[in-house]
N, C-alpha and C positions, 0 to 999 in steps of 0.2 A: 529193062532199059536197053534201047537199041544201040548199035555201034555208033551211029551218028550223034545220038544224044550224049553218050559218054565222051566223045571227042569235044563237043561243045562245052561240057562241064569242065573238062580238063583244061581247055583254052581259057575259060573264065577264071579258073583258079590260078593259072599262070599269070594272067593279067593283074590279079590282085596281089600276087606275091605271097610269101609265107605267112605274113601277118594279117592277111585279109585286106590289106590296103592296096589301092591301085598303083601299079608300077608304071612310071613315065619314062620312056626311053628317048634319049636325045642323041643327036649325031655327035661325033667327035669334035667337030668344029664349034658347035654350040657349047659343049662341055668345056672346051678350052677358053672360050670367051668368058663364061661364067667364073671359072677359076681365076682368070687373069684380072677381071674386074674386082673380085674380092681382095686379091693381093694388092692391087693398086690403091684401093680404098684404105687398106690397113697401113700401107706405106705413107699415104698422104696424112692420115691421122697421127702417125708417129712423128712425121716432120712438123706438124702443127704443135704437137705437144712439146717437141724439142725447142721450138721457137719461144713458146710461152715460158718454159723453164729458164731459157737464157735471159729473156727480158726480166723475169722475176729476180734472177741472180744479180743483174747489173743495176737494178732500180734502187736508189738510195731509200732507206727506210729508217724510221725512228721508233724506238720502243717507248718513248716518253710522250705522254699526252701534252699537246700544246694548249696551255691555258690562255684564255682571252685576257687582254689588257683592259682594265677598268679605269674610269675617271671618277675618283671619289670626292671631287670638289663639292658637290651638293650635300653629301653626308657630312663632310667636314664643316660646312656652313651650319648645318642643323645642330651638330654637336657643339660648335662654338657658341651658338646663340640660345639653344634650348636645354642643354644638359644642366643639371643642378650642381655642377661643379666645373672647375676650370679644366677643359680638355687639353690634351697634348697631341701634336701631330708632327710628322717629320717635315723638316724644311731643308732644302739644298741637297737632296739625294741626287747622285749622278744618274745618267740614263741607264746604267747597268742594273739599276733597281727598278723592276717592272711590277707595278701593282696589279694583282690578279683577283682580289676579292675585298669587299667592304660590306659589313653588316652592322646595323644598329638594332638595339633591343631595349625595351623598358621605357622609352620616352612616352609611349601611348598610355602608360599606366597612371599617369598623373602623380607620380611620386610613390605609388604603392609598391613598385618593384624597383630593384636596382637598375641603373642605366649602364649599358655596356656598348663598346665599339670594338669591332674586330677589323683589322686592316692587314691583308696578306700581301706578300711580295715574293717574286722570284729574284734571287740575289745574283750578283755578277758571276758567282761560281756555280750558278744553276742549281742552287739549293733553295729551300723554303724558309722564310722568316716572317713572323707575324707580330704585330703590335696588338696587345689586348689591354684594355683599360676599363675599369668599372669602379663604382662606389659600393659594390657588394662587400660584405664583410671579408677582410683580407685573409683571415684564417681558413675561409672556405674557398674563396675565389682563386688565390695564388696556387694552392696545391692542384686544383682542377685544371688551371691553365698550363701549369708546368708538367702535368702528369707525374708529379712526384711530391712527397712531403719531406724529403731528405735533402738538406743543404750540403753542397760539396765545396763551399768556399765563397769568396767574394771577388768582385772585379771592379776596379776603379773606372768610372766613366765621367769625364769632365770634373774630376775631383770628388765625385760622389760614389759611395760604395753601393753596388748592386749585388744582391745575393744570387749565387750560381746554383742551378739545379741540373741534374742529368738523369735521363731515363734510357738505360742501355738498350732494352729490348725494342724500344720505339725509335732509337737513334735521335732522341730529342734533347737538345740543349736549351737552357732557359736562363734569363737574367730577370730578376724581379726587384721592384722597389715600391714601398708603400709611402705615400706622401703624408705630410702632417694633417691634411684634411680627411684622411682615411681612404683616399682614392689609390688604387693599385695600378701600377704600370708593369706589364710583363712583355718582354720580347722573347719569342720562342720559335723553335723549328729545327730543321735538320741542318741549318747553317752553323758554321763554326762560332765559337764564342767571340772571335775577332769581328766577324760580320755582325753578330748580334749587338756587340758593343758599338759598332759604327752606326747601326740603326738607333740604338738608345741615345747616342751622342747627338743625333739629328733632331731629337724631340724637343719641341718648343711649346710653351703654354700659349693657348689661343685666347685672345682678348674678346670678351663679349661685346656685342654692338659694333663689331667691325663692319663697316658699310660695304655692301656689294657682295655678290657671290664670287667665291674663289674661281678665277677664270679656268684653271685647269690644274688638277693635282696629279696629272700624268707626266712623268719626266719625258722630255723630248731629246732626240739625238743631239749630242753636242752640248747638252745642258751641263 
């Protein structure tokens, strides 16, 4: 190998660097701009992150799901006129009682299955209370709706004794009553016994053949 060739090989190796990769040399001014740009970008990202954290910290949040309000007037009308027993519904509840669910079952069976109506509320204390009623056999229906088969006492509601139930692990309170015709009424939920008794006291029998659709079963502000 000639002296000139050895110099070319040496220069080529120097250009590739120790790892065999090309080495790019930049001027001090370009090097400064590159480093300054990276620092500026980092600072800008940090500032944006700080703003996001501040907004998140001051924004009001709720850990509770906001349940929709329902109008159960049409299902009340169906129960009143099509149920094979006299149905009961709350009347005169103040606006703090917000209906959130209403479900019918059994009416389509033509009498082969028990008929049941579930009506759920958020109470003025922001707890849950539901009215459950059915002509299902009371010995099966009541324990299922109360989540308990153990009675813990009685509570007077409008001069009538309702049986009290409690399920500690589910924080469930219940009041139950079985009518002479075999229909069971249960008010149950996380609400206190006082609120459940208030709901029970509002229940009124619904006469069949009542003309017209109930205009609205959703309490209005100021009602």
